[in-house]
ROMI-743733 format. One line per field, with one value per atom (N, C-alpha, C): residue in one letter; atom name; x, y, z. Coordinates in Angstrom, 2 decimals, m for minus. Layout:
<nodes>
residu = c(A, ...)
atome = c(CA, ...)
X = c(X, ...)
Y = c(Y, ...)
Z = c(Z, ...)
</nodes>
This chain:
<nodes>
residu = c(M, M, M, C, C, C, L, L, L, R, R, R, L, L, L, Q, Q, Q, P, P, P, V, V, V, P, P, P, E, E, E, S, S, S, F, F, F, I, I, I, C, C, C, P, P, P, I, I, I, S, S, S, T, T, T, S, S, S, V, V, V, M, M, M, E, E, E, D, D, D, P, P, P, V, V, V, A, A, A, T, T, T, I, I, I, D, D, D, G, G, G, N, N, N, V, V, V, Y, Y, Y, D, D, D, R, R, R, Q, Q, Q, Y, Y, Y, I, I, I, E, E, E, Q, Q, Q, W, W, W, F, F, F, R, R, R, N, N, N, Y, Y, Y, R, R, R, Q, Q, Q, H, H, H, G, G, G, R, R, R, D, D, D, V, V, V, T, T, T, S, S, S, P, P, P, A, A, A, T, T, T, G, G, G, M, M, M, P, P, P, S, S, S, L, L, L, P, P, P, L, L, L, V, V, V, T, T, T, S, S, S, Y, Y, Y, F, F, F, I, I, I, A, A, A, S, S, S, R, R, R, I, I, I, G, G, G, Q, Q, Q, S, S, S, H, H, H, S, S, S, R, R, R, S, S, S, Q, Q, Q, L, L, L)
atome = c(N, CA, C, N, CA, C, N, CA, C, N, CA, C, N, CA, C, N, CA, C, N, CA, C, N, CA, C, N, CA, C, N, CA, C, N, CA, C, N, CA, C, N, CA, C, N, CA, C, N, CA, C, N, CA, C, N, CA, C, N, CA, C, N, CA, C, N, CA, C, N, CA, C, N, CA, C, N, CA, C, N, CA, C, N, CA, C, N, CA, C, N, CA, C, N, CA, C, N, CA, C, N, CA, C, N, CA, C, N, CA, C, N, CA, C, N, CA, C, N, CA, C, N, CA, C, N, CA, C, N, CA, C, N, CA, C, N, CA, C, N, CA, C, N, CA, C, N, CA, C, N, CA, C, N, CA, C, N, CA, C, N, CA, C, N, CA, C, N, CA, C, N, CA, C, N, CA, C, N, CA, C, N, CA, C, N, CA, C, N, CA, C, N, CA, C, N, CA, C, N, CA, C, N, CA, C, N, CA, C, N, CA, C, N, CA, C, N, CA, C, N, CA, C, N, CA, C, N, CA, C, N, CA, C, N, CA, C, N, CA, C, N, CA, C, N, CA, C, N, CA, C, N, CA, C, N, CA, C, N, CA, C, N, CA, C, N, CA, C, N, CA, C, N, CA, C, N, CA, C, N, CA, C, N, CA, C, N, CA, C)
X = c(m25.00, m24.02, m22.78, m21.69, m20.33, m19.59, m19.19, m18.41, m16.95, m16.07, m14.68, m13.93, m13.18, m12.43, m11.12, m10.73, m9.42, m8.49, m7.20, m6.19, m5.99, m5.70, m5.51, m4.08, m3.90, m2.53, m1.65, m0.46, 0.50, 0.56, 0.46, 0.66, m0.55, m1.55, m2.75, m2.51, m1.52, m1.34, m0.32, m0.68, 0.28, 1.29, 2.57, 3.60, 3.60, 3.04, 3.07, 1.85, 0.66, m0.61, m0.95, m0.33, m0.55, m2.03, m2.75, m4.10, m4.27, m5.36, m5.57, m5.59, m4.85, m4.85, m6.09, m6.40, m7.54, m7.22, m5.98, m5.55, m4.04, m3.69, m2.31, m1.55, m0.34, 0.59, 1.94, 2.77, 4.10, 5.12, 6.10, 7.22, 8.19, 9.16, 10.02, 10.92, 11.06, 11.86, 11.04, 9.74, 8.88, 8.04, 8.17, 7.37, 5.97, 4.97, 3.65, 3.07, 2.41, 1.84, 0.49, m0.33, m1.57, m1.25, m1.89, m1.53, m1.47, m2.57, m2.66, m1.54, m1.04, 0.09, 1.38, 1.69, 2.97, 3.08, 2.01, 2.01, 2.23, 1.67, 1.92, 3.46, 3.93, 5.34, 6.22, 5.90, 6.62, 6.49, 5.27, 5.04, 5.96, 5.92, 6.74, 8.21, 8.72, 10.11, 10.39, 9.52, 9.70, 9.69, 8.70, 8.58, 9.91, 10.55, 11.88, 13.10, 12.89, 13.89, 14.77, 14.16, 14.89, 14.45, 15.25, 14.93, 13.80, 12.90, 11.90, 12.42, 12.21, 12.79, 11.83, 12.03, 11.19, 11.39, 10.30, 10.41, 11.11, 10.96, 11.54, 13.01, 13.47, 14.77, 15.63, 15.02, 15.79, 16.09, 15.73, 15.97, 15.04, 15.40, 14.42, 13.12, 11.99, 10.71, 9.71, 9.99, 8.96, 9.30, 8.41, 6.98, 6.28, 5.02, 4.19, 3.38, 3.20, 2.43, 1.30, 0.07, m1.02, m0.76, m0.95, m0.73, m2.06, m2.46, m3.77, m3.89, m2.84, m2.90, m3.24, m2.62, m2.94, m4.33, m4.72, m5.96, m7.07, m6.85, m7.85, m7.99, m6.78, m6.78, m7.58, m7.29, m8.00, m9.54, m9.86, m11.28, m11.94, m11.29, m11.76, m11.96, m11.00, m11.09, m12.21, m12.50, m13.68, m14.98, m15.02, m16.22, m16.59, m15.48, m15.73, m16.17, m15.63, m15.95, m17.30, m17.93, m19.21, m20.30, m19.99, m21.03, m21.74)
Y = c(15.96, 15.86, 15.17, 15.82, 15.27, 14.67, 13.43, 12.74, 12.65, 13.28, 13.25, 12.32, 11.37, 10.46, 11.14, 11.13, 11.69, 10.51, 10.79, 9.72, 9.35, 8.12, 7.74, 8.17, 8.86, 9.20, 7.97, 8.05, 6.92, 6.54, 7.47, 7.15, 6.23, 6.13, 5.34, 3.83, 3.59, 2.25, 1.50, 0.23, m0.65, m1.18, m1.02, m1.45, m2.94, m3.69, m5.17, m5.58, m5.10, m5.51, m4.73, m3.52, m2.49, m2.10, m2.20, m1.87, m0.80, m0.04, 1.03, 0.19, 0.79, 0.17, 0.21, m0.81, m0.80, m0.63, m1.07, m0.95, m0.61, 0.66, 1.06, 1.01, 0.42, 0.33, 0.75, 1.34, 1.82, 0.79, 0.49, m0.27, 0.81, 0.31, 1.33, 2.08, 1.51, 2.36, 3.47, 3.56, 4.58, 4.24, 3.10, 2.72, 2.16, 2.45, 2.07, 1.00, 0.02, m1.12, m1.48, m2.19, m2.71, m3.85, m3.79, m4.72, m6.17, m6.63, m8.04, m8.50, m7.53, m7.94, m7.87, m6.91, m6.93, m8.08, m8.43, m9.48, m10.80, m10.99, m12.15, m12.22, m11.05, m10.92, m11.39, m10.99, m11.40, m12.91, m13.45, m14.89, m15.69, m15.32, m15.99, m16.03, m14.92, m14.80, m15.69, m15.65, m16.53, m18.00, m18.39, m19.76, m20.34, m19.37, m19.79, m19.55, m19.16, m18.96, m17.80, m16.84, m15.60, m14.41, m13.44, m12.35, m11.50, m10.90, m10.08, m8.78, m8.45, m7.15, m6.45, m5.21, m4.40, m4.76, m4.88, m5.21, m4.03, m2.82, m1.65, m1.41, m1.64, m1.32, m2.43, m3.53, m4.69, m4.51, m3.33, m3.11, m3.96, m4.16, m4.82, m3.95, m4.59, m3.79, m3.93, m4.54, m4.69, m3.61, m3.11, m3.40, m2.68, m3.03, m2.27, m1.19, 0.03, 1.01, 1.50, 1.45, 1.93, 3.37, 3.60, 4.94, 5.57, 6.23, 6.93, 8.03, 8.73, 9.82, 9.29, 8.23, 7.70, 7.12, 6.41, 5.86, 6.93, 8.05, 9.08, 9.74, 9.90, 10.49, 9.63, 8.24, 7.31, 7.37, 7.43, 7.51, 8.74, 9.89, 11.22, 11.11, 10.52, 10.32, 9.45, 8.42, 7.56, 8.32, 9.04, 9.84, 10.87, 11.53, 12.53, 11.86, 10.70, 10.10, 9.47, 9.25, 8.58, 9.67, 10.95, 12.03, 12.04)
Z = c(m18.26, m17.27, m17.74, m17.55, m18.05, m16.96, m17.07, m16.10, m16.50, m15.72, m16.05, m15.04, m15.60, m14.72, m14.42, m13.20, m12.70, m12.64, m12.97, m12.82, m11.31, m11.07, m9.68, m9.34, m8.14, m7.73, m7.54, m7.93, m7.79, m6.38, m5.34, m3.93, m3.43, m4.17, m3.88, m4.32, m5.12, m5.78, m4.98, m4.61, m4.01, m4.98, m4.80, m5.72, m5.91, m5.04, m5.21, m6.02, m5.63, m6.34, m7.56, m7.68, m8.68, m8.73, m7.56, m7.39, m6.31, m6.27, m5.25, m3.90, m2.88, m1.64, m0.83, m0.10, 0.76, 2.23, 2.59, 3.98, 3.89, 3.61, 3.45, 4.74, 4.68, 5.84, 5.29, 6.24, 5.86, 6.56, 5.85, 6.38, 7.06, 7.84, 8.53, 7.57, 6.35, 5.41, 4.61, 5.04, 4.57, 3.31, 2.85, 1.62, 2.07, 1.30, 1.67, 0.74, 1.38, 0.66, 1.22, 0.44, 0.90, 1.85, 3.06, 4.17, 3.65, 3.07, 2.69, 1.70, 0.86, m0.07, 0.64, 1.52, 2.07, 3.11, 3.81, 4.74, 4.00, 2.80, 1.96, 1.63, 1.24, 0.90, 2.08, 3.28, 4.46, 4.71, 4.59, 4.81, 3.82, 2.59, 1.58, 1.96, 2.40, 2.78, 4.01, 4.99, 6.15, 5.81, 4.96, 4.55, 3.84, 3.21, 2.59, 3.46, 4.75, 5.66, 5.42, 4.83, 4.52, 5.48, 5.65, 6.51, 5.88, 6.59, 6.06, 5.72, 4.41, 3.93, 3.03, 2.85, 1.96, 0.54, m0.26, m1.65, m2.41, m1.90, m2.58, m2.27, m1.06, m0.70, m0.26, 0.16, 0.68, 2.13, 2.74, 4.13, 5.06, 6.27, 7.23, 7.29, 7.39, 7.17, 8.30, 9.38, 10.50, 11.49, 12.25, 12.17, 11.07, 10.76, 9.89, 10.66, 10.11, 10.70, 9.73, 10.27, 9.39, 8.91, 7.58, 7.01, 6.94, 8.05, 8.16, 7.15, 6.80, 5.93, 4.47, 3.98, 2.73, 2.69, 3.74, 3.83, 3.81, 4.40, 4.42, 3.05, 2.39, 1.05, 0.07, 0.18, m0.74, m0.43, 0.89, 1.20, 0.77, 0.75, 0.32, m1.25, m1.91, m3.31, m3.77, m3.02, m3.30, m3.10, m1.95, m1.67, m2.85, m3.25, m4.39, m5.62, m5.95, m7.20, m7.21, m6.05, m5.97, m5.86, m5.90, m5.92, m7.26)
</nodes>
């Protein structure tokens, strides 16, 4: 049996953590992050008295919206790799 590793799609990677996302959420500017990392980003900004902005664009970023599409694609990828 030959096992071939497939590259992880870039859309599965959180730009803050550089890891595969577990709970992907989109900011209103359309960028997707892992929830725990973007929420930490927001907390850090608030603690320093700064406006909450997107790390990618600097635009206001709230509210967060769960990215069901990316979450399902990551889940499908995990299911296939565990066969």
